[in-house]
C-alpha positions, 0 to 999 in steps of 0.5 A: 515642429510640436504637438500641443494641447489648446483649450479655449472658452466659446462665447457661450462659455463651453470649455473646448480643447484640441490637439495642434501640430505646428510645423514650418516648411522649407520655404519658411511658412508656418502651418497648423492642423487640429485634431481632436485626439492626441493620438491622431495629432502624434500620427500626423506629426510623425508623417509630416516630419518624415515627409518633410525630411523627404522633401515630399510635404505638401501642406493641405492649404497649399494642395491643389484639387483633383480637378486642377490636377487632372487639367494639368495632366490633360495638358501634359498629354496634349504635349505628347501628341497622342491621338485625337481619339485618346485625348478626347477619351481622356478629356471625357473621363476627366469631364464626366466621372473625375470632376463631378465626383472627386474634383473638389477633393484636394490632393492631400485629402486623397487616400486609398480609401477615397479612390477605391470609393471612386 
């Protein structure tokens, strides 16, 4: 795992720079995340390091969306043999409220602030 500065020149000749967090997951895949500020990159680096040790880290590129997670949840609910009215209510909440408003968000992007805003 590392945090490093990346500099480049655009096609228009502009000098640009960013901070890159690079890491390898347990399955051997390399991932990078880019930040404008070193402070943000360092904070994310520490967070990823802890999550990797716990075995809970999911790279943003591999995360499913809220809509996909809701679909999986509904399938699990169907397997629990809930009452038909309960399942219908759950499906309505997903279809009318969750999917249209935050369905496109990846689970890794979901934060306390996003949930409160929802």
